N, C-alpha and C positions, 0 to 999 in steps of 0.2 A: 504494500500500500504506500502510495507516495503522498507526502504532505504537500499542499499546494495553496496558492492564493485563490481568492474567490472571483476576481473580476475579469481576468484576461480571457482570451479566446481559447487558450490551452492551459493545461495544468503547469505550474512552475513550482519548483522545489523551494520551500520556505527556509530550509536549512542553509541556503546560500548566503545568509546574512543580508538579504535584500532589505533596503530601507525605504523603498518607495511605498507610499500609502496604497492600500488595497482599493482597487477600482470598484465603482458601483456594479453590483451583480446583475446586469441586464439579462433578462430571460433565464433567470436561475431560481430554482427552488432551494431555499436555505432553511436548515433546521439545526437543533441542538441535540446531541447524543450524550447521555450521562455516563456510559460505561464503555470500556474497550470492546466488550462483546457486542454491544449495540452498534458500535462503529464498524466492526468486522461484518456483522449481519448486513448493515446498510451498503457498504462498499461491495461486498460479494453479491448482494441482491441486485444492486444497480448494474454492475458489470455483467452479471449473469442474465439480467433482464434486457440487455441490449445497449446499455450506455457504454461509450468508450471510456477508458481510464482517463483520457484527457478531458472528458466532460465532467468528471467528478473531482471536486477540490475538497481537501480535508485540512482543517486547521486545528491546532492544539497548543496551548501554552502561552507564555508571556510574549514571545516574539511576534506572532501574528496579532496578538491583542494590541501591541504597540503600533503595529502597522495600520491596524483598523482604526485606532484612535487618532492617528496622525493626520487624517484628512476626512473630507466629506464623501469621498468616492466619486465626486463629480468633477468636472473640469470647467474652465472658463467662467462665464457669467454665473452659471448655476452654483459653482463652488463659492464664488465671492458672495452671492446672495445668501446662501445658507450660513456661511460664516458671519456675515453682517447681521442677519436676524438673530443668530445665537448670541451675539454680543449684546443685543438689545433685550435678551432674555426670552426670546420666542423660540420654542422648539417644535419641530414638526414630528409627525409619527415616524417618518423615515429615520430621523436621528435618534429617536427613542429606541427604535429597533436596533440600530447600529450599537447603541450603548449596551443593550441587553446581550447581543452577541459578543461584544467585547468583554463584558463581565463574565460570561460563560467561559470564554477562553482563559481569563485570569483565574477562574475557579477550578481550572484543570479539566474542564469538559471539552468536548469536541464540537466544532461547528463544521457542518458539511454543506457544500453548495453543488448543485447539479444543473448543468446547462440543459434547458428544456424549452426550445424555441417554438414548440407547437403545443396546442391544448392537450393532445394525446400524450406527448412526452411529459408534460407537466403532471397530468393525472397519474401516469405510471410512476414517476419519481415520488410524488406525494404518497401513493399507496405503499410503495416499498419502504419509505422512511417511516410511515405510520406503523407498518407491520414490524419494524425493528425497534419501535419504542421512541422514535424521535418526538421532540416537542418543540414548541414555538416555531412551527413551520410556516414560512411565508413565501410567496412568489413575487419576485421583483421584475415587473415588466418595464418596458421602455418609459412609460408615462404614469404608471400606477404601481401600487403595492397591494397585493391581495393577502389578507390574513387568513390562513387556512386552519392552523391548529394553534391554540394558545399554549 
């Protein structure tokens, strides 16, 4: 199993001391797994269910938590706007979700992201993650976030 970032088009190894913030997870189902056996179940289920290893990103520990905390995941005007409104004390649901995933990583839990560009792939990823005990499952579309499992 390869640990990787959540945002890029392909999986990238987190252990390379990358310092770039994690990108916004467009077209990804993201969830939290509490145990190593749940993580193994999810990765095996996803890969066995037809997802490529490069479509499955797994994060665990303080290094990806720091990368997640270091940015908004957005670029350009969107990044500036989110940072600006945060300084004014306004938080949106997207940033609250990011904080929850960051805290899960800091608590030693695993955060998994699965590239799912179609409704069918999204539904399959959600079902596999649910079956393996994932929680706080959300789908991050291009313009919206869908809360699936609290």
